[in-house]
C-alpha positions as CSV (number, residue, x, y, z in Angstrom):
1,M,-13.4,-61.2,61.5
2,V,-12.9,-58.3,59.2
3,R,-9.2,-57.9,58.2
4,K,-7.0,-54.9,57.5
5,S,-4.2,-54.9,55.0
6,Q,-1.7,-53.5,57.5
7,E,-0.5,-55.3,60.6
8,W,-1.1,-52.6,63.2
9,P,-3.6,-49.7,63.4
10,D,-2.4,-46.1,63.2
11,E,-2.4,-43.6,66.1
12,G,-5.6,-41.7,66.1
13,E,-7.5,-44.5,64.2
14,L,-10.9,-45.7,65.4
15,I,-10.9,-49.4,66.0
16,V,-13.6,-52.0,66.9
17,G,-12.9,-54.5,69.6
18,T,-14.5,-57.1,71.8
19,V,-13.8,-56.8,75.5
20,Y,-12.5,-60.1,76.9
21,K,-11.0,-59.1,80.3
22,V,-11.9,-56.3,82.7
23,L,-9.6,-55.5,85.6
24,N,-9.8,-52.8,88.3
25,Y,-7.3,-50.7,86.4
26,G,-8.4,-51.2,82.8
27,A,-9.8,-53.5,80.1
28,F,-8.4,-55.6,77.3
29,A,-10.2,-56.1,74.0
30,K,-9.5,-58.2,71.0
31,L,-9.4,-56.2,67.8
32,E,-11.9,-57.2,65.2
33,E,-9.9,-55.8,62.2
34,Y,-6.4,-56.8,63.1
35,Q,-5.8,-60.5,63.6
36,G,-4.1,-61.5,66.8
37,K,-3.9,-57.9,68.1
38,E,-5.6,-56.4,71.2
39,A,-6.2,-53.1,72.8
40,F,-5.7,-52.0,76.4
41,I,-8.0,-49.2,77.8
42,H,-6.7,-47.8,81.0
43,I,-9.4,-46.8,83.6
44,S,-8.5,-43.1,83.0
45,E,-9.5,-43.5,79.4
46,V,-12.8,-45.2,79.9
47,S,-15.0,-42.2,80.7
48,S,-14.6,-38.4,80.8
49,G,-16.1,-38.5,84.3
50,W,-14.8,-40.1,87.5
51,V,-15.0,-43.9,87.2
52,K,-15.9,-45.5,90.5
53,N,-16.4,-49.0,89.1
54,I,-15.0,-49.8,85.7
55,R,-17.6,-52.5,85.2
56,D,-20.3,-49.9,85.1
57,H,-18.8,-48.8,81.8
58,V,-17.3,-51.9,80.1
59,R,-18.0,-55.6,80.4
60,E,-16.8,-58.9,79.0
61,N,-18.0,-59.7,75.4
62,Q,-19.0,-56.1,74.8
63,K,-18.3,-54.6,71.4
64,I,-16.6,-51.3,71.7
65,V,-15.2,-48.6,69.5
66,C,-12.1,-46.8,70.7
67,R,-9.4,-44.4,69.5
68,V,-5.8,-45.6,69.3
69,L,-3.5,-43.5,71.5
70,R,-0.2,-45.4,71.1
71,V,0.9,-48.5,69.2
72,N,3.1,-50.9,71.3
73,P,4.3,-53.8,69.1
74,K,6.7,-54.9,71.9
75,K,3.9,-55.2,74.4
76,G,1.7,-56.8,71.8
77,H,-1.2,-54.3,72.1
78,V,-2.3,-50.8,71.4
79,D,-3.2,-48.3,74.1
80,A,-6.7,-47.0,73.4
81,S,-9.3,-44.6,74.7
82,L,-13.1,-45.0,75.0
83,K,-13.7,-41.4,76.1
84,R,-11.9,-39.6,73.2
85,I,-14.5,-40.3,70.6
86,R,-17.9,-38.7,69.9
87,E,-21.1,-40.7,69.7
88,D,-21.6,-40.0,66.0
89,Q,-18.0,-41.2,65.3
90,R,-18.8,-44.4,67.2
91,T,-22.0,-45.0,65.3
92,K,-20.3,-44.4,61.9
93,K,-17.4,-46.7,62.7
94,I,-19.8,-49.5,63.8
95,Q,-21.8,-49.1,60.6
96,H,-18.7,-49.2,58.4
97,W,-17.5,-52.3,60.3
98,K,-20.8,-54.1,59.8
99,I,-20.6,-53.3,56.1
100,E,-17.1,-54.7,55.9
101,Q,-18.3,-57.8,57.6
102,K,-20.9,-58.2,54.9
103,A,-18.2,-57.6,52.3
104,E,-16.0,-60.3,53.8
105,K,-18.9,-62.8,53.4
106,F,-19.2,-61.6,49.7
107,L,-15.5,-62.3,49.3
108,E,-15.9,-65.7,50.8
109,L,-18.7,-66.5,48.4
110,A,-16.5,-65.4,45.4
111,A,-13.7,-67.6,46.7
112,K,-16.0,-70.6,47.0
113,S,-17.1,-70.2,43.4
114,L,-13.4,-70.6,42.5
115,D,-12.9,-73.5,45.0
116,K,-10.8,-71.4,47.2
117,D,-11.0,-70.4,50.9
118,L,-11.2,-67.0,52.5
119,D,-7.6,-66.9,53.6
120,T,-6.6,-67.5,50.0
121,A,-9.0,-64.8,48.8
122,Y,-7.3,-62.3,51.1
123,D,-3.8,-63.3,50.0
124,E,-4.6,-63.3,46.3
125,V,-6.9,-60.2,46.0
126,G,-8.4,-59.1,49.3
127,Y,-5.6,-56.9,50.6
128,E,-5.0,-55.6,47.1
129,L,-8.7,-54.6,46.8
130,M,-8.3,-52.7,50.0
131,D,-5.3,-50.8,48.7
132,I,-7.1,-50.0,45.4
133,F,-10.7,-49.2,46.5
134,G,-10.2,-48.3,50.2
135,D,-12.0,-51.4,51.5
136,V,-13.4,-54.6,50.3
137,Y,-17.0,-53.3,50.1
138,G,-15.9,-50.5,47.9
139,A,-14.5,-53.0,45.4
140,F,-17.8,-54.9,45.3
141,E,-19.8,-51.7,44.9
142,T,-17.6,-50.7,42.0
143,A,-18.0,-54.2,40.4
144,S,-21.7,-54.0,40.9
145,D,-22.0,-50.6,39.2
146,E,-19.3,-50.9,36.5
147,G,-18.7,-54.6,35.9
148,A,-15.7,-56.9,36.0
149,E,-13.7,-54.6,33.7
150,S,-13.4,-52.1,36.5
151,L,-11.4,-54.6,38.5
152,T,-9.3,-56.1,35.7
153,E,-8.3,-52.5,34.8
154,E,-6.8,-52.3,38.3
155,G,-4.8,-55.5,37.8
156,I,-7.2,-57.9,39.4
157,P,-7.1,-61.4,37.7
158,Q,-10.0,-62.1,35.4
159,D,-11.3,-65.1,37.3
160,W,-11.5,-63.1,40.5
161,A,-13.0,-60.1,38.8
162,D,-15.7,-62.3,37.3
163,A,-16.4,-64.1,40.6
164,I,-16.6,-60.8,42.6
165,T,-18.8,-59.2,40.0
166,E,-21.2,-62.1,40.0
167,V,-21.6,-61.9,43.8
168,A,-21.8,-58.1,43.7
169,K,-24.6,-58.1,41.1
170,K,-26.6,-60.6,43.2
171,N,-26.1,-59.0,46.6
172,I,-25.6,-55.3,46.2
173,T,-27.7,-54.0,43.3
174,P,-31.3,-53.7,44.5
175,P,-34.1,-54.1,42.0
176,E,-35.6,-50.7,41.1
177,V,-39.3,-50.3,40.6
178,H,-40.8,-47.2,38.9
179,I,-44.6,-46.8,38.9
180,S,-46.8,-43.8,38.3
181,G,-50.3,-42.5,38.4
182,Y,-52.3,-39.3,37.9
183,V,-54.2,-36.9,40.1
184,D,-56.8,-34.5,38.7
185,I,-57.2,-31.7,41.3
186,E,-59.0,-28.4,41.1
187,T,-60.3,-25.8,43.5
188,F,-62.0,-22.5,42.9
189,V,-61.2,-20.6,46.1
190,P,-59.4,-17.2,45.8
191,N,-56.1,-18.7,47.0
192,G,-56.5,-21.8,44.8
193,V,-52.9,-21.6,43.5
194,E,-51.5,-21.9,47.0
195,I,-53.8,-24.8,47.7
196,I,-52.7,-26.7,44.7
197,I,-49.0,-26.1,45.5
198,S,-49.6,-27.3,49.1
199,A,-51.4,-30.4,47.7
200,L,-48.5,-31.3,45.4
201,K,-46.0,-30.8,48.3
202,A,-48.1,-33.1,50.4
203,A,-47.9,-35.7,47.7
204,E,-44.1,-35.6,47.7
205,D,-43.8,-35.6,51.4
206,N,-43.2,-39.3,52.2
207,G,-41.9,-38.8,55.8
208,D,-39.2,-41.2,56.7
209,E,-40.2,-43.8,54.1
210,E,-37.5,-44.9,51.6
211,E,-39.6,-44.6,48.5
212,E,-38.8,-41.6,46.3
213,I,-41.8,-39.6,45.1
214,K,-41.9,-36.9,42.4
215,V,-44.7,-34.9,41.0
216,Q,-44.9,-33.3,37.5
217,C,-47.4,-31.2,35.9
218,V,-49.0,-32.8,32.8
219,G,-51.3,-29.9,32.2
220,A,-53.6,-28.5,34.8
221,P,-55.7,-30.0,36.4
222,R,-53.7,-33.2,35.8
223,Y,-50.5,-34.0,37.7
224,R,-48.3,-37.1,37.4
225,I,-47.0,-38.8,40.5
226,T,-44.0,-41.1,40.1
227,V,-42.7,-43.5,42.8
228,K,-39.2,-45.1,42.8
229,S,-38.7,-48.0,45.2
230,T,-36.9,-51.4,45.6
231,D,-40.2,-53.2,46.3
232,Y,-43.3,-53.2,44.0
233,L,-45.9,-53.6,46.8
234,L,-44.3,-50.8,48.8
235,A,-44.2,-48.6,45.7
236,E,-47.9,-49.2,45.1
237,K,-48.7,-48.3,48.7
238,A,-46.6,-45.2,48.5
239,L,-48.3,-44.1,45.3
240,K,-51.8,-44.5,46.7
241,A,-50.8,-42.7,49.9
242,A,-49.3,-39.8,47.9
243,A,-52.4,-39.4,45.8
244,D,-54.6,-39.5,48.9
245,R,-52.6,-36.8,50.7
246,C,-52.7,-34.6,47.6
247,I,-56.5,-35.0,47.2
248,A,-57.2,-34.5,50.9
249,V,-55.5,-31.0,50.9
250,V,-57.7,-29.9,47.9
251,E,-60.9,-31.3,49.3
252,E,-60.3,-29.5,52.6
253,S,-60.6,-26.3,50.6
254,D,-63.9,-27.3,48.9
255,G,-62.1,-28.5,45.9
256,N,-62.2,-32.0,44.3
257,G,-59.8,-34.6,43.1
258,S,-59.4,-38.0,41.6
259,F,-56.7,-40.6,41.1
260,L,-55.9,-42.7,38.0
261,R,-53.3,-45.4,38.1
262,E,-51.1,-45.4,35.0
263,L,-50.7,-48.8,33.4
264,D,-47.2,-50.4,33.6
265,N,-45.2,-50.6,30.4
266,N,-44.0,-54.2,31.2
């Protein structure tokens, strides 16, 4: 369970919950970020349309994202709404919650390395990290990028800073692979310049793939293609595909091309 540093959510805040009871007039959900707290969603706040059967919209054990309407500490719950939230807001909140779940596991790993448990971790540094960095994951990201000093400068004890940084370095910073190769392309048609430009754009167009591809002119007719990735085999595949796309455009216009893999430095 991801935890918040404050006891209750604020009005208007988006919260994640797990539905545990559905009644004819509304549903109750346990809050995933506020220990021991729950939300009540009245049937009128379940959907923007008329709700004939509430169970068509919510069910037991369903994960939901809702907006806090009112905070009722005396009643022991918050009044919340499922309908007053856009789909993009729901998606973003769930993604952030999942990231914080991962961060909580990181915090637990750091605690274990110090022979401490998760509850102790929250009490000693977890809530403080939230106040300083916005959330626990933000603290681990900062430690991964800037090292333990970025935490000690904010008052985090050295042993915790070192433990958090070690976990962050292992789990957040992905290995980065850079590979490159060359294409020699030429065409002698009247609109040859446009053809070459189209070929180079085709090389850089990697669709929805994560690999980053850049093309630089070495000196016509030679162009260098560089691929950045977190996986060597995927980088090799992306490099070859980029070269093939480039050469195909030129050959379609009666030109010719060839590919040469640049040797790695390491």
